[in-house]
C-alpha positions in Angstrom: -2.6 23.2 35.2 -4.9 24.1 32.3 -5.7 27.8 33.0 -3.2 29.5 35.3 -4.3 33.0 36.6 -7.9 32.3 35.6 -11.3 32.2 37.3 -15.0 32.0 36.6 -14.8 29.4 33.8 -17.8 28.9 31.6 -18.0 26.2 28.8 -19.5 27.7 25.6 -20.1 26.7 22.0 -21.3 23.2 23.0 -18.2 22.6 25.2 -15.7 23.4 22.4 -14.7 26.8 23.9 -14.2 28.5 27.2 -15.1 31.9 28.5 -13.2 33.1 31.7 -11.5 35.8 33.6 -7.7 35.9 33.4 -5.1 38.0 35.1 -3.0 39.7 32.4 -0.4 41.5 34.6 -0.4 42.5 38.2 -4.1 42.8 39.2 -5.4 43.5 35.6 -8.1 40.9 34.9 -9.7 40.6 31.5 -12.4 38.4 29.9 -10.9 35.8 27.5 -12.2 33.1 25.2 -10.2 30.2 23.9 -10.5 26.7 22.5 -9.6 23.7 24.6 -5.9 23.7 23.4 -5.6 27.5 24.0 -4.5 27.8 20.4 -7.3 30.3 19.5 -7.2 32.5 22.6 -8.4 36.1 22.4 -9.5 38.9 24.7 -13.2 39.7 24.7 -12.9 42.6 27.1 -10.0 44.3 28.9 -10.8 47.0 31.4 -9.2 50.3 30.4 -7.6 50.9 33.9 -4.4 48.8 34.5 -5.9 47.8 37.9 -9.4 47.1 36.6 -10.7 43.6 37.0 -13.5 41.9 34.9 -14.5 39.3 37.4 -17.6 37.6 36.1 -18.9 37.1 32.5 -22.1 35.7 31.1 -22.6 34.8 27.4 -26.0 35.8 25.9 -28.2 32.9 24.8 -27.5 33.8 21.1 -23.8 33.9 21.8 -23.4 37.5 20.5 -23.1 39.5 23.8 -21.2 39.1 27.1 -22.4 40.6 30.4 -19.5 41.5 32.7 -19.2 42.4 36.4 -16.3 44.7 36.7 -14.2 45.9 39.7 -12.6 49.3 39.6 -8.9 50.3 40.3 -9.6 50.5 44.1 -10.8 46.9 44.2 -14.5 47.7 44.5 -17.2 46.0 42.5 -18.7 48.9 40.5 -20.2 48.3 37.1 -22.1 45.8 35.1 -21.8 46.2 31.4 -22.1 44.3 28.2 -19.9 44.0 25.1 -20.2 42.2 21.8 -18.6 38.8 22.0 -16.7 39.5 18.8 -15.5 42.9 19.9 -15.4 46.2 18.0 -17.9 48.2 20.0 -17.4 50.1 23.3 -18.9 48.6 26.4 -22.4 49.8 27.5 -23.4 50.0 31.2 -26.5 48.4 32.6 -28.4 49.7 35.6 -27.6 52.9 37.5 -23.8 53.7 37.2 -24.0 55.4 40.6 -24.8 52.0 42.3 -22.8 48.9 42.7 -23.6 45.9 40.4 -22.7 42.6 42.0 -24.1 39.8 39.7 -25.9 39.5 36.4 -27.8 36.9 34.2 -29.6 36.7 30.9 -33.2 35.6 30.4 -33.3 32.4 28.3 -34.7 34.4 25.3 -32.0 37.1 25.7 -34.7 39.8 25.9 -33.8 40.8 29.5 -30.8 41.3 31.7 -31.3 40.6 35.4 -28.8 41.9 37.9 -28.3 42.7 41.6 -27.4 46.2 42.4 -26.5 47.8 45.8 -27.7 51.2 46.8 -27.8 52.7 50.3 -26.5 49.5 51.9 -29.2 47.2 50.3 -28.8 44.9 47.4 -31.9 44.2 45.3 -32.8 42.5 42.0 -33.3 44.6 38.9 -34.4 43.8 35.3 -33.6 45.7 32.2 -34.9 45.0 28.6 -32.0 44.3 26.3 -30.4 46.2 24.6 -31.7 49.7 25.4 -34.5 49.5 28.0 -34.9 51.2 31.3 -33.9 49.3 34.5 -36.8 48.2 36.7 -36.4 47.3 40.3 -38.0 43.9 41.1 -37.3 43.5 44.8 -37.4 45.9 47.7 -37.4 45.9 51.5 -34.9 45.2 54.3 -33.7 41.9 52.8 -30.6 41.7 50.6 -30.6 39.6 47.5 -27.1 38.6 46.5 -26.2 36.6 43.3 -28.6 35.7 40.6 -29.3 32.8 38.2 -32.2 32.3 35.9 -33.9 28.8 35.5 -33.5 27.4 32.0 -37.3 27.7 31.4 -37.2 31.4 32.4 -40.0 31.0 35.0 -37.8 31.3 38.1 -34.8 33.1 39.3 -32.5 31.9 42.1 -30.8 34.2 44.5 -29.6 34.3 48.1 -31.8 36.3 50.4 -30.8 37.5 53.9 -30.8 40.3 56.4 -27.6 41.6 57.9 -27.7 41.9 61.7 -24.9 43.6 63.7 -24.5 44.6 67.3 -21.9 45.8 69.7 -21.5 44.5 73.2 -19.6 46.4 75.8 -18.7 44.6 79.0 -17.2 46.8 81.7 -15.7 45.2 84.7 
């Protein structure tokens, strides 16, 4: 077993290093980077709350920043944020902190962050200029967009689109 207590593995630095989420203790999950032998392992981001979980991470195209999807102490996806890959600076939130951020991706040139954010029961795609731009909603309507990936040429994005349909049936004999 190469990476016990780990998930969401990404190969970085031309396949020489890894970026992943790792459970530190209990439910506390951090973003970690290491070489293939795990001899040069270091924490990139550790949530401040002992029950916080950094579930997903995305390295910027220039390798200097990491987008993170974080779960709060109650086990709810809450925030998307970014931190420097080398550390030393406090995390900065993207999108509206009052809404739930579920997934994120970088544009190939690193000038934009794309993310899905839930508000009032609907999840839509947003874009925010990096590093300090204002978020802009790209999709609207009754559909939900869940998950996001950007094509390598930057001309397309990939997501899952659907509509939730619920009903209750009562059968009385």
